C-alpha positions as CSV (number, residue, x, y, z in Angstrom):
1,M,19.5,45.3,35.4
2,C,21.9,43.3,33.3
3,K,20.8,42.7,29.7
4,D,22.9,39.6,28.9
5,I,25.1,37.0,30.4
6,M,28.4,38.8,29.8
7,D,27.2,41.7,32.0
8,M,26.7,39.4,35.0
9,E,29.3,38.6,37.7
10,K,31.6,36.0,36.2
11,L,30.8,33.3,38.8
12,D,27.1,33.8,38.4
13,R,27.1,33.3,34.6
14,P,25.4,30.0,33.6
15,R,28.1,29.0,31.1
16,E,30.9,29.4,33.7
17,K,28.8,27.6,36.3
18,L,28.3,24.7,33.9
19,M,32.0,24.5,33.1
20,R,32.9,24.6,36.8
21,Y,30.2,22.4,38.3
22,G,28.6,20.5,35.5
23,P,25.1,20.8,34.0
24,E,23.4,19.0,36.9
25,K,24.1,22.0,39.2
26,L,22.3,24.5,36.9
27,S,18.6,25.4,37.1
28,D,16.2,25.0,34.1
29,N,16.4,28.8,33.7
30,E,20.2,28.8,33.6
31,L,20.3,25.9,31.1
32,L,17.9,27.6,28.7
33,A,19.7,30.9,29.2
34,I,22.8,29.3,27.8
35,L,20.9,28.5,24.6
36,L,19.4,32.0,24.4
37,R,22.8,33.8,25.1
38,T,21.3,37.3,25.3
39,G,18.2,38.9,26.6
40,T,16.4,42.0,25.3
41,K,16.7,45.7,26.1
42,D,14.0,45.3,28.7
43,R,14.7,41.9,30.2
44,N,17.9,40.0,31.1
45,V,18.4,36.5,29.7
46,L,17.6,34.7,32.9
47,D,14.3,36.5,33.3
48,M,13.5,35.8,29.7
49,A,14.3,32.1,30.1
50,G,12.1,31.9,33.2
51,D,9.2,33.6,31.3
52,I,9.6,31.1,28.4
53,L,9.5,28.1,30.8
54,T,6.4,29.6,32.5
55,V,4.5,30.3,29.3
56,F,5.3,27.0,27.6
57,R,5.7,24.8,30.7
58,K,8.5,22.3,30.9
59,E,6.6,19.5,29.2
60,N,5.3,21.6,26.3
61,L,8.5,23.4,25.6
62,T,10.2,20.2,24.5
63,N,7.5,19.8,21.8
64,A,7.0,23.5,21.0
65,G,7.3,24.1,17.2
66,F,9.2,26.8,15.4
67,E,6.0,28.8,14.6
68,S,4.9,29.1,18.2
69,L,8.4,29.9,19.6
70,K,9.4,32.5,17.0
71,D,6.5,34.8,17.9
72,H,7.3,34.8,21.7
73,P,8.7,38.2,22.7
74,G,12.4,38.4,22.6
75,L,13.0,35.1,20.6
76,G,12.6,35.5,16.9
77,P,13.4,32.9,14.2
78,V,17.1,32.3,15.0
79,K,16.7,31.6,18.7
80,A,13.5,29.6,18.0
81,C,15.5,27.4,15.6
82,E,18.2,26.8,18.2
83,I,15.7,25.8,20.9
84,V,13.8,23.4,18.6
85,A,17.1,21.9,17.3
86,A,18.4,21.4,20.9
87,F,15.3,19.5,22.0
88,E,15.1,17.5,18.8
89,L,18.7,16.4,19.2
90,G,18.0,15.5,22.8
91,K,15.0,13.4,21.9
92,R,17.0,11.5,19.3
93,F,19.9,10.7,21.6
94,F,17.5,9.8,24.5
95,T,15.4,7.5,22.3
96,G,18.5,5.6,21.2
97,K,20.1,5.5,24.7
98,K,21.0,2.2,26.2
99,T,20.4,2.3,30.0
100,S,23.4,1.2,32.0
101,I,22.8,-1.6,34.6
102,Y,24.9,-1.5,37.8
103,L,25.4,-4.8,39.5
104,K,29.0,-4.7,40.6
105,P,31.4,-2.0,42.1
106,R,33.6,-2.4,39.0
107,D,30.6,-1.2,36.9
108,V,30.7,2.1,38.9
109,W,34.5,2.4,38.6
110,E,34.3,1.9,34.9
111,E,31.7,4.6,34.6
112,L,33.6,7.1,36.6
113,R,36.8,7.3,34.5
114,D,36.6,11.0,34.3
115,L,36.7,11.4,38.2
116,R,39.7,9.1,38.9
117,E,42.4,11.7,38.5
118,H,40.5,14.8,39.8
119,K,42.4,16.7,42.4
120,K,39.3,17.3,44.5
121,E,36.8,14.9,45.9
122,H,33.6,14.5,43.8
123,F,30.6,12.8,45.4
124,V,28.4,11.1,42.9
125,T,25.0,9.4,43.3
126,F,23.6,6.9,40.8
127,Y,19.8,6.8,40.9
128,L,18.5,3.3,39.9
129,D,15.1,1.7,39.1
130,T,14.0,-1.7,40.4
131,R,16.2,-3.5,37.9
132,N,19.3,-1.5,38.9
133,Q,19.1,0.4,35.6
134,E,20.3,4.0,35.8
135,I,17.6,6.6,35.8
136,K,20.1,9.4,36.2
137,R,23.3,10.4,38.1
138,D,24.3,13.6,39.8
139,I,27.5,15.1,41.1
140,V,26.1,16.0,44.5
141,S,29.1,17.8,45.9
142,I,32.6,18.9,45.0
143,G,35.0,19.1,48.0
144,T,38.7,19.6,48.7
145,L,41.7,17.3,48.4
146,N,40.5,15.1,51.2
147,Y,37.1,16.3,52.4
148,N,33.6,16.5,51.0
149,L,30.5,18.0,52.6
150,V,27.3,16.1,51.7
151,H,23.8,16.5,53.1
152,P,21.2,13.7,52.9
153,R,18.7,16.1,51.5
154,E,21.0,16.7,48.4
155,V,21.2,13.0,47.9
156,F,17.6,11.9,48.3
157,E,15.6,14.8,46.9
158,P,16.4,13.8,43.3
159,A,15.8,10.1,44.3
160,V,12.3,10.9,45.4
161,R,11.7,13.2,42.5
162,N,12.8,10.5,40.0
163,L,11.1,7.6,41.7
164,A,14.3,5.8,42.3
165,A,14.1,2.4,44.0
166,G,17.8,2.4,45.1
167,I,20.9,4.5,44.9
168,I,24.7,3.8,44.7
169,L,27.0,6.3,46.2
170,A,30.5,6.9,44.9
171,H,33.4,9.3,45.4
172,N,37.0,9.6,44.3
173,H,40.0,9.7,46.6
174,P,42.6,12.0,45.0
175,S,45.2,10.6,47.4
176,G,44.9,7.2,45.8
177,C,44.1,5.6,49.1
178,L,41.2,3.1,49.0
179,E,40.6,3.0,52.7
180,P,37.5,4.9,53.8
181,S,38.0,7.8,56.2
182,D,36.0,8.1,59.5
183,E,34.0,10.8,57.7
184,D,33.2,8.4,54.8
185,L,32.0,5.8,57.3
186,S,29.9,8.3,59.3
187,L,28.3,9.8,56.1
188,T,27.5,6.3,54.7
189,K,25.8,5.3,57.9
190,R,23.7,8.5,57.9
191,L,22.7,8.0,54.3
192,V,21.7,4.4,54.8
193,Q,19.5,5.4,57.7
194,A,17.9,8.2,55.7
195,G,17.3,5.7,52.8
196,K,15.5,3.3,55.2
197,L,13.2,6.0,56.3
198,L,12.3,6.9,52.7
199,G,12.2,3.4,51.4
200,I,15.1,3.9,49.1
201,E,17.9,1.4,49.5
202,V,21.5,2.5,49.5
203,L,23.0,-0.4,47.5
204,D,26.7,0.4,47.9
205,H,29.2,3.1,48.4
206,V,32.2,2.9,46.1
207,I,35.5,4.7,46.5
208,V,37.3,5.1,43.2
209,T,40.9,6.0,42.4
210,K,43.1,5.8,39.3
211,E,44.3,2.3,40.2
212,G,41.2,0.7,41.6
213,F,38.1,0.8,43.7
214,A,36.7,-0.3,47.1
215,S,33.2,-1.3,47.9
216,F,31.7,-0.6,51.3
217,K,29.3,-3.5,50.8
218,Q,32.0,-6.0,49.9
219,K,33.9,-4.9,53.0
220,N,30.8,-5.2,55.2
221,L,30.9,-1.5,56.1
222,M,27.2,-0.9,55.6
């Protein structure tokens, strides 16, 4: 059994997975393991992270104090301080966060500056409430230069879990072409149909490139 992250296969290490795929693709155990960095002589860091989440539960861990954490087996004062500090910082940023409102395709294009010049297709979903305010967003899939495999389950599971009223789909075209492919049209149709069954409206699908954007809704393609 591996005792710390550095003993694991490189592609399985939480830190490398985060750098490659983004934090959205990591489990709660993996995210906490990044904070912990190392396990103990008896337990690897992922097992220890899972044990902490079980003992404190997700809701209680965010409010756990230094005293209760430092006495948990394998933590100690240094790691306890790091966990408390991480959650406190998150609370402060979240409290002051202004929620984005998405009404136009340009809003999506502006928000996806970081994807415009990627060499691979990234498929993103914005999960919105009844006022079109962002609840969260996910990179659902990372594909190749001109192809992306997306399953409706990956799109709508977070929507159901986060009580989203609607979603906006978006993906980049590394080629710079703003015309949707046959695969884009087919996928959009499938997702719109799935959304109707679940009562979650697909509001738009936006293709983004370095130079501009194209809206399926504006082009009457959905």
